[in-house]
C-alpha positions as CSV (number, residue, x, y, z in Angstrom):
1,M,45.8,150.6,91.6
2,S,45.8,146.9,90.7
3,L,43.6,146.5,87.6
4,N,46.4,144.9,85.6
5,V,45.5,146.3,82.1
6,E,45.7,143.6,79.5
7,M,47.5,145.2,76.6
8,N,45.9,142.8,74.2
9,G,42.3,143.5,75.3
10,F,42.0,146.6,73.1
11,K,40.2,146.8,69.7
12,R,40.0,149.4,66.9
13,M,36.6,151.1,67.0
14,H,36.1,151.3,63.3
15,D,36.4,147.5,62.6
16,G,36.8,145.7,66.0
17,T,40.2,144.4,65.1
18,P,42.2,143.5,68.2
19,V,45.3,145.6,68.8
20,H,48.1,145.6,71.4
21,L,47.7,148.9,73.2
22,I,51.4,150.1,73.4
23,N,52.4,148.7,70.0
24,H,49.4,150.3,68.2
25,V,50.0,153.7,69.8
26,R,53.8,153.6,69.3
27,T,53.3,152.6,65.6
28,T,50.8,155.5,65.1
29,L,53.2,158.0,66.7
30,D,56.1,156.7,64.6
31,H,54.1,157.6,61.5
32,D,52.8,160.9,62.9
33,P,54.5,162.2,66.0
34,D,52.0,165.1,66.4
35,V,49.2,162.8,67.3
36,E,47.5,163.8,70.6
37,I,46.7,161.0,73.0
38,L,43.6,161.2,75.1
39,V,42.3,158.6,77.6
40,G,38.9,158.2,79.0
41,S,36.4,155.7,80.5
42,D,32.7,155.4,81.1
43,S,30.5,152.7,82.7
44,H,26.9,151.6,82.6
45,N,25.0,149.2,84.8
46,R,23.2,146.4,82.9
47,S,21.0,143.9,84.7
48,E,23.6,142.0,86.8
49,H,26.8,143.6,85.5
50,T,28.6,146.9,85.1
51,I,30.2,147.5,81.7
52,Y,33.4,149.6,81.8
53,T,34.8,150.9,78.6
54,T,38.2,152.6,78.4
55,T,39.2,154.5,75.3
56,V,42.4,155.8,73.8
57,V,41.8,158.5,71.3
58,L,44.6,159.2,68.8
59,R,43.7,162.7,67.6
60,Y,45.4,163.9,64.5
61,R,46.3,167.6,64.6
62,Q,45.4,168.1,61.0
63,N,42.2,166.2,60.8
64,G,40.4,163.3,62.4
65,A,41.1,160.7,65.1
66,Q,41.1,157.0,65.6
67,V,39.9,155.2,68.7
68,I,41.0,152.0,70.4
69,Y,39.0,150.7,73.3
70,R,38.6,147.9,75.9
71,R,35.3,146.8,77.3
72,E,35.1,145.0,80.6
73,K,32.2,143.2,82.2
74,A,32.3,143.3,86.0
75,S,30.0,142.3,88.8
76,K,27.3,145.0,89.2
77,V,28.5,148.0,91.1
78,H,25.5,149.5,92.9
79,D,27.3,152.5,94.5
80,L,27.7,155.5,92.2
81,W,30.9,156.7,93.9
82,T,32.6,153.3,93.6
83,R,31.5,152.9,89.9
84,L,32.8,156.3,89.0
85,W,36.1,155.7,90.9
86,G,36.4,152.5,88.8
87,E,36.3,154.7,85.7
88,V,39.0,157.0,87.1
89,E,41.3,154.0,88.0
90,R,40.9,152.4,84.6
91,S,41.7,155.6,82.7
92,L,44.7,156.4,85.0
93,E,46.1,152.9,84.7
94,V,46.0,153.0,80.9
95,A,47.6,156.5,80.9
96,I,50.4,155.3,83.3
97,T,51.0,152.1,81.2
98,L,51.3,154.2,78.0
99,T,53.6,156.6,79.7
100,Q,55.8,154.3,81.7
101,E,55.9,151.2,79.5
102,G,55.3,152.8,76.1
103,G,57.2,156.1,76.5
104,V,54.1,157.9,75.2
105,R,53.0,161.4,76.3
106,V,49.3,161.3,77.3
107,S,47.9,164.7,76.6
108,R,45.0,164.4,79.1
109,I,42.5,162.2,80.8
110,D,38.8,163.0,80.1
111,M,36.5,162.2,83.0
112,D,32.7,162.3,82.8
113,L,32.5,164.1,86.1
114,N,30.7,167.4,86.9
115,S,31.8,170.1,89.3
116,D,28.2,171.2,89.7
117,P,26.8,169.8,93.0
118,R,23.4,169.2,91.4
119,H,24.9,166.2,89.6
120,G,25.7,162.8,91.2
121,S,29.3,162.7,89.8
122,H,30.1,165.8,91.9
123,K,30.7,163.5,94.8
124,V,33.9,162.1,93.3
125,F,34.9,165.2,91.3
126,H,37.5,166.8,93.6
127,S,39.1,163.4,94.6
128,A,39.3,162.2,91.0
129,V,40.7,165.5,89.6
130,G,43.3,165.6,92.4
131,Y,44.2,162.0,92.0
132,V,44.8,162.3,88.2
133,R,46.8,165.6,88.7
134,A,48.9,164.0,91.4
135,H,50.0,161.4,88.9
136,G,51.1,164.2,86.5
137,Y,48.2,164.2,84.0
138,E,45.8,166.9,82.9
139,A,42.3,166.2,84.0
140,R,39.4,167.4,81.8
141,T,35.9,167.4,83.1
142,K,32.4,168.8,82.2
143,P,31.5,171.2,80.8
144,D,34.6,170.9,78.5
145,M,34.4,168.8,75.4
146,L,35.4,165.3,76.6
147,I,36.2,163.3,73.5
148,A,37.6,160.2,75.1
149,S,34.9,159.8,77.7
150,W,32.2,160.6,75.2
151,V,33.3,157.8,72.8
152,A,33.6,155.5,75.9
153,N,30.0,156.3,76.6
154,V,29.0,155.4,73.0
155,L,31.0,152.1,73.2
156,C,29.4,151.1,76.6
157,N,26.1,150.7,74.8
């Protein structure tokens, strides 16, 4: 993994204000240590580019959540497997950064992948789930509710 996550490339979803990933998450946890941290990514192909969006959802146990995200424009990735694997790598790198550099416990990584062989994402399903689990994170996939990858999908548009 060599994506080199830029900690200053994240923004708050509700107003677009730039935030430093680790500082923002640590400050939130300092005020409310029960916040659950969820990470997810999604991607969409647009004309000559692929847009990747990676989200960190800070989910409050009592009520609500806040979202910070990073959008990235890359050269168009035509191969579905490669594009989906790019989502997995981005999510995992953010989770590892939060854990190792920020001392933050990431609750899970949401992945927009389907175990049903009728869906294209099935091709990467087993490899992705195994890869995420091998790094010590819980992997959540369809049909479960995928908050982090759902909001990444919204922000890709």
